N, C-alpha and C positions, 0 to 999 in steps of 0.2 A: 619500319619507317615511322618516324614520329609525326604526330598531328599537332600543328601549332596551336597552343592554348591561347584563349582570349586573354586580354590584358587584365580583365576584372573577373573575379570569381562570382558567378551568379547561380546560386543553388537552383532557382526555379527553372533555369535553362536546361538542367541535366536530370533532375529527379524523376519526372514523369517518363522521360525517354528511357532511362536505364531500367526503371521498374517494369515498364511494359516489355522491354527486351528480356529481362530475367524470366518473367512469367510466361511469355510466349514460347521461350526456348526450353521450358521445363527445368530451369536451373535450380529451383527451390528444392527439388528432390531428384538429383541426377541418378541415372540408372547405376546402382552399385550393389548388385545382388549378393556378392560375396564379401562385402565390406562389413565391419563390425557395426551393429546397429546402435543408434543413439536416438532416444525418443522423448519428446515432451508434448504435452497437450496444453492448449491455451484454456484458461478459465473462460468458458463460452459466454460472451457478453449477451445481454438481452437483445433479441431481434429488433426491439423497439429503440435500442440505444443509439447514442452518438458518442464519439470519442471524447472522453474527459481526461483530465490530467492524470488521474489514477490509472486509467487504461494505458496512457502513454508511458508511464513508468513501468508498469507490469509487462507490457509487450516489448518495450525496449530491452529490458533485461533478458527476456526470453530470446529475442532475436540475436542479441550479442552471443549468447550461449550456442544457439543453433548454427550461426554463421561460423563461430569458432570451431565447433565440432565438424562441420561440413568441410572446412579448410583442412582439418586434420585427417580427412579421407574417409570419414565414417558415413554409413548409410543413415544420414540425419533426417528424421521425420518429425515435423512439427504439425501435429494434428490441429486443424482449425475448424471452427463452426460457431453456431449461435444457439442460444437457449430460447425455447418458445415463450418463456416468461408469461405464465398464465394470467396473472392479474394485470400486469402492465399492458400486455397486448390486447386483452379483452377490453380494457379501459379505453385504449386508443380507438378501437373500432366503435365502441359505444359512443364515444364523443363525436365521431364522424356522423353517426346516425342522428345524434341530438342536433347537430348543426342543420340537419335536413328535417327537423321536427319528427324524427322517427325514433324508435327504441327497439332494444333487443327482443323484448317480449312480444313484439308484433310478428316474430318469426319462430319457426320451429327451431329446435336445437341444431338440427342438421343444416338448416338454411343459414343460421347465424355463423356456424363454424365455417361454412363455405365462404362467407363474407370475410372472415378472418384470413383464410387462405388467399383470397383475392388481394387483401391488403398486403400480405406477406410477399406475394409475387411482385407487386408493384412498388412497395416502399420498404421492404424488409432488409435491404442490402446497404443501408446508409453506413453502418459502422464498418462493414467489410471494405468499402471503398476508402474509408478514412484510415484503416489499418494499413492499407497499401501506401498511403501518403507518408506514413511514418517509416516505411521501408521494411515492414514485417515480411520475412521470407517464408511464409507458411505454404503448406502443400494445398493450394487452392483446388487442385484437380480432385481432391478427396474431401472437399468441404462438407461438413456434417450439420445436421439440424436435429434437435432433440425430438422432433415430431416426424422425422423421416420414417418410412415403413419399417426398415430393418431395426431402427432404434426403438420404435414403439413396440415392436414384437419382443425385444429384449426386456423392456420395461414391464410389460404384462407378465412375461415369464418370471421375472424376479418377484413380482407381487405374489403370484401363485405359489412359487417355491417357498418364499418366506412364510406365507400363510400356512402351507402344509408342514413347514418346520416348526410351527407354533410361535414364530417370531413376529407375525402380524396378527393383530386382533382388533375387535371393535369394542369400544368402551365409552362410558359416559364420564367426561371429565371437563374441567374448565379449559377454555381456549381463549386466545386473544381474538376477540370478535370485532370486526369492522362493520358497524351498523350501516355505513353508506354503501360499501361494496357487498354487504351481506354474505361475508365469508370469513372463515378462520384465517388468520395470517401467522407467519412465523415471528419469532422474536426479532429477527433481523429487519423485519418490515415495520417494527415499532420504533418510533422516535420519541424520546422523553423530552418534554419542554417544561420549563418553569413558568407556571401560570399563577397569577394573583387570584387567591380564592379565600375560603373561610373555613373556620374550625368551630363547629357547633357542639354545645354541651346539652345533653338531655337527661331527664329523670325517667328511669324505667322502674315503675312501682313494683315492689315485692308482692308476692301472693298474700292473701289475707292472713293476718296473724304473725307474719314473719318480719322481723326488724334486724338491722345491723347492731353491732355491739354499742355503737354510739346513739342508738335509738331511732335512726332514720328508717323510714319505711320505703326507701327507694335506693337504687344503685345509679350512680352518675356514670354515663358513658359519653364519649365524644367521637365525632366523625367529620370527615370532609365530604362525605357522600350521604347526606341524610335520607335521600330517597330510597336507599337500599334497606332501610329499616322495615319496609313492607315485606321483605323476605327474610328477616332475621330469624335464626333458629336457636340461638343460645347467647349467653353472656359468659365470657371467660375471665377468670381471675387466676393469679399465680398460686400454685399449691402452697407456698410458704407465706402468703400474705395473710397475716393474722386478722386483718380488718374484715376479711370475708370468710374466714374458716367456718363460721357457724352457719353460713347460708349455702355452702357448696352442696349441690344435690337438690336444693330448693328451686323455686321458679320465680321469674318475673312475668308480669302480664304486660305485653307490649301495648303502648298507646296506639290509637287508630285501628289496628287490626284486632286487638284483644287476644292475640295469640299467646298462649302460655308456653314459655320456653325455659329450659333448664339453665342453672348456673353451674358451669363446669370448671374444673381445675386444669389449667394448661400453662406450660411455661412460656407460651407465646405472649401472655399478658405480662407486661413489665410493671412491677410495683412502683417504679420510680417515675413513670410517665403518667401525667394527669391523675385520674382517680385510681388507676391501677386496674380498672375493669374495661373490657373490650367487647363491643357488640360483635357478634359472629354471623356473617351472611355467607355461608359456604357456597351458595350458587352464584356469587358475584364478586368473589375476592379470592386470589390464589392462596394467601396465608390462611384465610378462613376455611377454605376447602380442606386444607390439611388438618386444621383444628377440628373441623366437623367430622372428618374420618376418624380421628383419634377419639372423638366423643361418641362414636358408634353410629353416626349417620351414614347410611349407604348412599353413594352418589345418586342412585335412582330415586331416592327419597328426598334429596335436597331440593329446596324450593327455588323456582325460577319465576321472576316477576317481570321479565322483559321479553318482547318478541324480537325477531331478527332485525328490526329497524330501531330498536331501543325504545319502543313504546310500551307502557305498562300493560301487562296482561294478568289474568287471574292466576293466582298460585294454586297448587294442587289441593290445598285445604279450603279454598274458596273464601278466605278471610279478607281479601283486599276490597275495600269499599268501592262501590260502583263509580263514584265521582272521580276515582283515579284511573279507571280503565281507559285505555286509548291515549292517555297523556304521554307526551314525549318525556324522557328522563330529565331534560333541561329546558330552560326557557328558549323558545325558538320563534323567530319572526314576531317578536313582541308579545307572544302568548306564553303565560306562565306554564311551567311543566310540573312534573311530579315533585321535584325538589322544592319548588316554591310553595306548593300546596301542603306538603308534609310539614314544612317549617311553620306555615300559617296555622295549621290545625294544632300542632304541638304548642305553639304560643298561646292559642286560644284556650287550650285545655290545661295550661299551667305547667306543662312539662319542659318548656324551654328554659334553660338556665342562662341568664344574660351574662355577657362579658363586660366587666367593669374596667374601664381604662381612664387615664388622666390626660387632659389637654396640656398644651404647653404652659398654660397659666395655672396648672395644678388642680383644675376642676375635674371632678369625677363625671364620667359620661357612661351611659349604659348602652351597649350594643347587643344586637342579636347574636353575633358571633365574633370570634377572634380573627382578625385579618391574618392570612398566612400566604406564603409563596409555596405552591405545591408542585412537586414533580409529577407531571401528568403524561400518561402514554397516549400518543397519537399514531394513527396509521399513516405511514409515509406516503401512501398514494391516495387513500380516501380523504385524508386530512381532517378526520373527526376523532374525538376521544374514543379510545379503544375500551370496549366493555368486556371484562371477564365474564364469560357466558358458558353455561352448562349445556353441553350438547353431546350427542352420540357422534363419535368420529372414529376413524381408523388410526391405529397406532402401531409403531414398530417398537419392539422390546430392545431399546437401544443399549440398555445395561449389559445384556448378554453379548450383543455385537461389539461392544467396546472392549471386551476382554482381549481379543486377539491383537488389535492395533496397539494396545498398551504394552503387550508383551513384545511386539515387533519393535517398538521404540526402545524398550529396555534392553533387548538383546542385539540391537544394532541393525536389524533388518530395515528399519526406517531411521534415517538420520535427520533430525530437525536442526536447521540452521537459521538463525543463531540458536545455540543450545539453550540459551536463557528461556526460550519459549517452552521447553519441556515441562517445567513446573506448572505453567498455566495449562498446558495440554492435559497433564495427569489430573490436575485439580478438577477440570471440567469433565473429563471422561469418568473419573471415579464417582462423580456426583450427578451423572447424566440422568435426565428424566425421560419418560416415554416420549417418543417423537410422533407428533401429530402429523399425518401425511395426507389427510383428505382436505379438499378445498371445495367450496360451494360455487363452482364456476362451470361454464360450458366449454371453455377453451382449455385443452390439456389432455392428458392421458386419462380416459374414463376408467374408473375402478372396475376391474373384472369380477364383480360380485353381483349375484342375483338373489332376490328375496321372494319367498312365497308369502301367501296371505297370512300365515301365522308368524312371520318374522324370521323364519329359518333362513340361513344364508348359505349360498352355494358359490364357491369361488372356482373359476375355471378360465381357461384361455378364451373360450368362445361360448356363445349362448347355447350352442348345441351340446357342448360338453356339460354345461351347467344343468341343462334340461335332462340329460341322461342321468346325472346324479340325483336330481329331484324326483324323477320318475314321470311316466306318462300321465297326462291329464292335470298335472300340477301347474298352475299359472304362476309365472315368474315375472318379476319386474326388476330391471337393472338399476343398480345404485346410480343416483344422479350425480354424485361427486366425481371430481377429478383428483389426480395425485398432485401433491406439492411438487413444484419444479425442482426443489433440491433433491427429491427422491430420484428423479430421472437423471439429473446432472451428476448424481453420485456414481453413475455407471460409465461416465465419460472416458476414463482411461482404458476401458476394455471393450465396451459396446461399440466404440468408434473403430475398433480394429477387427470386427467380425464376430466377437463373442455374442451369443453362446456357442457358436461353432468353434470348438477348441482346436480344430484342425485348420482353421483359416490361416493362410500364410502370414498375413500381417500380424495376427494375434500371436502366432508361434514365434515370430521374429522380434516383435516390438513390445511384447508384454512380459514382465512388468516394464513400465516406463522408467527412464533413468532419473528424471528430475521433475519436480513440480515447483513452479514459481507462483506464489500467490501473496496477496495482501494478508497481513495478520488478522484483519477484521473478518475474514471468512474462514479462519482456521476451523471453527466448529460447524459452521453452516454447510461448508462444502468439503474442505480437506478431510476432516474427521469422518464425514459420512462416506466419502470415497474409500477411506481406509476400512471402515466397518463393512461396507457392502463388498468391496473388492476382496477382502480377506475371507469373508464367509462364502462368497460365490465362486472365487477362483482358487482359493487356498494360498494365495500369494499377496504380499503387500503390493499395492498398485504402482508404487514408485520407490526408488531406493533412497532418494533424498528429497526433503521438503524444505524449500527456501522461502522464508517469510520476510517480506519487505515492509517498510513503514508506509505512512501516508504522505502525500504531498500537501503541504500546508501553505497558507498565505505567507507573505514576506515577514509579517510580524509574529508568525508562529501559530496564529489562530486557524481553526478548521475552516476550510472553504465552504461557503453556503450561498445560495442564491439570495437569501434574505439579507445577508451582509454585503452583497454586491462585490465579493472578493474572489469570485470563481475565475480561474484562468483557462482560456480556450487554447488547447494545444495546437489547433489548426491555425489560429492567429499567430502563434509563435513560429510555426513552420513557414507561414507566408512571409513573416518579417525576417527571420534569421536562417531558415532552411531546416530540414529535418535532421541533418547531421549535427547541427549545433544543439538542437533540443535533446537529441539522443545522448550526445556526449555529456551534456549537463546532467541528465538523469543518472548516467553511469558514475560520473565523478562525484556526485552528491550522495550516492547510495552507499551509506556506511551501515553495516549490519546492525539491525536493532534500533535505528534512529529514523525519525521522520525527516523529510526533506523540506526546507524552506524555499519557496519559489523566489527566484532572483533573476529578473530579466537581464540585468547587467552581466551576469555570468553567462547567460545564454548568448548574449551579444559577444562576450569575450571568446566563446568557443567558435562562433562564426569567424571571428578574427583569427583564431587558430587555423581554421580551414583555409582562410585567405593566405596565411603565412606559408602553409604547405603548398598552396597553389603557386605562390610566387617563387618558392624554392624550386618547384618543378620547372617553372618557366626559365629560371636562371640556369638550371641544368641543361634544358633544351638549347638555350642560347650558346652554351659552351660545349655543345656536341656530346653531352651526356645523355645516353639513351637507355632503353630497357636492357637488363642484364641477359646474357645468353646462358647463364649457368645458375644452378641451385646452390652449388658450393661457392664459398667466398673466393674471389679471384686471388691470384698470387699478388703479394704486396711486399715491397722492400722498404718504402719510406715509413718513418715512424708514425706520421699522421694517418696513413692508410692502414697500417697494422693496428693502430690504436682504435680507429673507428670500427674495424671489423670486430675487435674484442668487445667494444661497447655494444654492438649489435648482439653478440653472443650473451653478454651479461643481461641485456634488456630482455631478450627472449626467455632466459632462465627465470627471471623475476616475474615476467608476465605470465608464463605457464603456471608458476606457483600460485600467483594471485587468482588465476582462473580456476585452478584446482580447488581452491578454498572458497570460491565464489565471492572474492573480495573485489567487487566491481569498482569501487572507488580507487583501490590500490592499482588495479589493472589500468584504469583510465589514466591515472596520474603517471604511471610508469611510461606508457607510450607517449603521453603528452610531453613530459620533460625530455625524453630522448629526442623526440621530433623537434621541439622548439629550441631547447637549450643546446643539446649535444650536436644535432645535425645542422639545424639552420643557423644558430648563433655562433657555433665554434667551428665545426668541420668545414662548412662552406667558406667561412672567413679564412680559415687556415689554408685552404687549397686555392684561393683566388690567385690568379697569375701563374699557376703551375698546373695546367691541364694537360699533362702528358697522358699517354695511353693507359698506363697503370691507374692513374687517378680517375680518369674517365670511367674505366671499368669498375673500380671500387665504388665510386660515387653512384653510378647507375645501379649497382647491386644493392647498396645500402638503401637507396630510395625505394627499390622494389621491396626490400624487407619491411620498410616502414609502411608501405601501402598494404602489404599483407597483414601485418600485425594490427594496423589501425582499422582495417576493413570491418571487423565485427561492430565497431563503435560508430564509424562514419562510412557507411557503405557507398554512398553516392559519389562523394568527391574522390574517394580512393579508386573506385571503378573507372571514373572519367580519366584520372591521371594515369592509371595503369594502362589503359588503352591508348592514351595520347603519347605515351613514352615509346611505343614501338608496335610493330605488327605482331600480334599474338593470336594468330588464327586459331579459332576453336579453343582458346585458353583464357576465358574471361576470369577476372579476379575472384568472382564469387565462388568459383570452383577450382581456384588455384591450390597450390600445395603449401601448407603451413611450413614456415622455415624449419629446416632440419639440416644442419651442416656440422662438419667436424671442427671448425675453427674455435679457438678459445681465446682467452685474454692473453695478450702479449705484455708481460709485466714491464719489460724494458721500455717498450713504446708507450705504455700507459704512464709510466713515471715521467718520461720526457715530455709528453704532451700536457700532462697535468701540471708540470712545472711551468711550462709556457703559459698555460691558461691562468695559473695562479699569479704569475707575474703581471700579465695583462690586466687581470681583474683588480689587483692591488694598485697598480698605477692609475687606472681609471678612477677608482674610488678615492685615491689620494688627491688627484686633480680636482675632483668634484668637491671634496672637503675644503680645499684651499683656494678654490676659485680660479684655478689655472685652466685656460681654454683647452678643450679636449684635443684639438689638433696640434697643440704646442709640442714640438719635438724636444726631448730632453736627453741628457747624458747621464749615465749611471756608473757607479763604482762598486765592484764586488771584489774586495782585496784578496780573499781566499775562497774562491768558488769551490763548491763540492764537485766531485767527479760528474754527478748528474747535471749540475748547472753548467759545468765547463762544456760537456757534450751538447747540451741543449743550446747554449749560446753559439757554439761553433756551427751547428747544423741548421740553425733557424734564425740567423741574423736578419734575413729579409722579412720573415714573418714578425719578428720582434719589432722591427722598425715600423712595419705597416700596422700591426695591431696595437702594440703598447706605445707606439710613437717614441721609441727610444732609439736614437741614432747610433749610439755606441755604448757598450758596457766594458769599462776599463777594469783590469784586474790589479790596479794599484790603489794606494791609499787615497781617499777622497780629499779634495782641497779643504783648507780651513774655512769655517763659515757655516751659516745655517744650511741645513739639509734635511730633507725628509727621508725617513727610513721605510723601506719597502720590504716585505717578506715574500719569498717565493720558495715553497718547500721548506727546507732547513736553512736556506740562505737568506742573508740580509743584504740589501742593496741600498746605497746612499745616493740620493739625487740632490745636487746642490740647488739652492733656491735663490742665491744672490742674483739680483737683476730681474727675477721673475715676478716677485711680489714684494710688497712692503711688509717686512717681517713683523715689525712692532704693531702696525695697524691690524694685521691679520690675527696676531696673538690677542689683541684687545677685543676684536670682534668675536673670536672664538670663546674667549673667557666670559664675555658678557652673555653670550648665548648659552654657554654651559651653566652659568649661575641661574638663568631663567628656567631652564629645563630641570635642573637639580631641585630647585624650589618647588616647581609644579609636581615633579615626581614624588617628592616627600609629602606634599599636601594630599595628593591622591592616594598615596599609600596609607596615610592616616584615615582618610575617609573610607577606604575599602576595608580597613581593619576594624571599623566601627560596626558592630553587629546590628545596631539600630538602623544604620543606613542601608546595609545589605539586605536586611529582612523587610524593611518598610518602604524603601524607595521603589519607584516603578522599575520593572525589569530593564526597560530600555535605558533608564538613567544609570543603573548599575553597569550595564554593558558598555555604555559610553565612557564611564569612569575607568573601567578596565582597559578599554582601547586607548584612552588618553594616557593612562599610566604606562602602558607598554610603549607608546610612542615616545614619551619623554624619557623613559629609562633607556631606550635605544639611542636617543639623541645624546644622553649623557655619555654613553659608551663611545659613540662616534666622535663627539667633540673632544673628549679626553684623548682619544687616539690621535686626532688631528693636532692637538697641542703638543703631544709627545713627539710627533713627526717634526715639529718645528724646533725641538731641542730646548 
C-alpha cells in the first residue's frame, strides 16, 4: 500500500526520522555472519572537532562505498571512532580552567586527566552527532576511542614490542618545539606563514694572524635569526669555494660570546648566495644540525641557548653574557628580546654590516638590515613561531618500518588510487627520517618507560614489570611524556577489531580492511604509519586499497581558512539544501586526483534533482504505479518498456564498473543522467496516457531500481520514496538487494525509441532556433523512410504528435517552398515553413546574429592564442575568455544549422 507523498520535497522533514530508525534498528550492520566481509575504518576525527567541509567529503565517499557494499549483501563494517587528540584536547580543558582563573599546574597529573575525561563525557560527542546528520551509516554500536582501555593496552604493547625489537629508541635530536605549549609537535602541526622580516649581515673576525686571500680579517655571514649566534658552533663554506680554501680548518672568534669556532667545508654552503659563508647553529636549525653532525659534533655536545619557553639560558660552555640570560628570543610586550640586544651589541662593536639601498629619488640610505619576506613556521594550535630545539625524545626507526609497505605497493598488495600518488609515496618513504613519538603533555598514552637515578631505562607494560627488570631497591621514576597521537591512531585498522588477540572474531574476519579513504594531506602522517605499523605487527598490509581524495577549496580555488573568511560550514549547507544534495555534490565533483571547488549553486542544483525524483514518484503514485513485486524485470512487449528495461541494465553495468574503479564522479553522473534524462524526461513522457498493466509494472520496477542505485549517494530521499511506494515490511531500502537480473539491452526497442527521441529533440531544437512556438503542431514529409523510421512512425503516431507536436508524417515528396530539414537517425524529414514564419526576416535575423558571434569567436580565439595574455592575465579573465569563446563557437554552429534549415 502506497503512502501519499507531500506535494513539496522537504529534506528536513525526513532526514532525522530515517537516521534514527536506521540506527535504532541496527541496520548499519545487519546480522550477516556468513556473508563476505567488507571493511573500512574512518579516519578518526579529533574528539574536540566539529564537522568541516573536508570531513563531509571524506565521510560521504566512505558512506557511498559502505552503503553500496551493504546493498550487495556483504557483511559491511564501517568502524567509527574518535581520536583523543592530545594537544587539542588538553588545550580545550586548559582554556576552560583559564576562564575560571585556574590552571593545569594547580592540579596533580591524575586530577587534570580526570578533568579531561569529564570534558570528554560532557562535550566530546559533537562531531559524532554531526556525522549522523550527514547520513553516515557507521557501526555506532562499536564506537571506538583511542583512549579506551582495550586500545590503550594495545598501544602500550606496541611500544614495548617495538622497543624490544630495537625499533624504538631514545635520542637527542632537533624537534619542532612549540614554546607556548611547551611540547614537541609533528610536521603536520606546523603551518608556514610568509612574514615580513629582515636579513642581517655580520662580520665574524678570524682568529689572530689569519686573513682571507683578499686581505680581510673577517668572514661575512648573514642570518634572519641573529639571536641564534649565541649558540653558533661553526661557519660553513663550500669545499670548492676558492675564496675560503685557505681558512678551512681555521677558526673565527664570535662577537659577544668570544667563542672560538671552526670553519668547516660543507656543500650546504652555496657559493652563489650572499658571501658564500653560513653560520652554523646545530642546536637550533635543522639544516645546521646535519652540518654539525657531518662536522663531527655529537648531538649531546651541541649547544642549546633557549629553555622550553624560548627564553635565553646559559649554554654548556658558559659563554653567554649574563645580560642575555632570561630574555625572550623576540621582542615581547614592548620589551626588547635577545634578537634586539644581539643586534644592538654587534652594531656597537662594529660587527654589523649595514644594508645600502636607494630611495625612489635615487638617494642612498643605510639600513641595519635588508627587508625580506620570510617563510616562518608557526604552531597551528599554539600560534607562536616554532623553535627547532635540541631535546631528548623517543623515536621510531621509520626507515626500517618503511621497507615492507614500499614492497607491498610495488607487488600490488596495496593499491594506491590514483596511481599518480605512488611516486610521492615512494619519494617520502625512501627519504623518511626518524619519527619523534614523544610529547610533553599530560593527556595521552603515557610512555611505558621508567628511569633509575643513573638514567638507565626500563621499558615494560607495567611499573611492576619495570621494577622486576631493575631489581629490588632501585628507585624508578616514570617518563613524564605521552605518545604522539599519530602513533596510537596508526593502530586503528586492527586495534579496533580486537588485536592483539589474533583470535578475536572481528579481527579474524575483518582484517585486513578492504579499503581506506583518506585525504592526500595525511598520506604520510597517518596512512603510511598505519602501513608501517600494521605490516610489522600483523604481517599483513592493513588495507588492500588506499584511495586519496583532494581538498575542498573555495569557489575561486583558494584554500579555505578562517583568516580569509571563506570557510564553508557543511551543516549550514545541509540546513539549506539537505544532506542528500550536499552528498551528491561531493560525489559528482570528486574526480580522482583533483581538488573540489565549492559551488553552492551546484548543491542547490542537486537539491532540485532530488525534487525532480520526488515529483516523478508522485506522478507514478497518481497513475497507480507502485512498488515492484519482483527483482527480475517484468515481462514487456511494447518497445518503450523493453527499451527502458535495457537502459536500466546498461546503467547498472556502467555504475558497477565506476564503483569498482572508485570513480565517484562517473558513478554519480551515470545515475543522475539516467534518472533525470532517461526516466523523468523521456520514459515518463513516452508512457503518458498509456498506463496499462504492463507499463505500470515496468515503471514501478524501474523506479525501484533507481532508488536502489541512487541510495548510496542520496540515502534519505530514496528511503522515503522506497517506503512510500508500497508496503515493504521488514525490507527497508538500506538493506535491500542491489539490482541483479537477467534482462539485457533489446536492440530493436532501443533503436526504435532512440529514433523517436532523436526526432523529438531535433524538432524542439529547430523550433527554438526559428522562433516557432513550442506547442505549434506541424506536418512533416519523409519521402523514403528507412525500415526503422517506418516502424517507429506506424507504432508511435500518438507519441510523435504529443511529444514532437507533429500531427502527421507523410511519405510523399514535400511541397515546393521553404522548409526546415530535420534529422532522425539516418532519416531526413522536411517540415514546410510557409505561413509559419517570415522567411526573409528570419534569415536576416539569423545572418546578423551569426556575423556577431563569428566576429566575437575569432577575436577571442586570437586573444587565447596570445601567450602574453594567457600567462599574464588573471586566471579568472582567462577562464572567462575560454567560456565566451566556447559560447560564441557553439552559437556559430547553431545559427549556421538554422540558416541551412531555411534552405
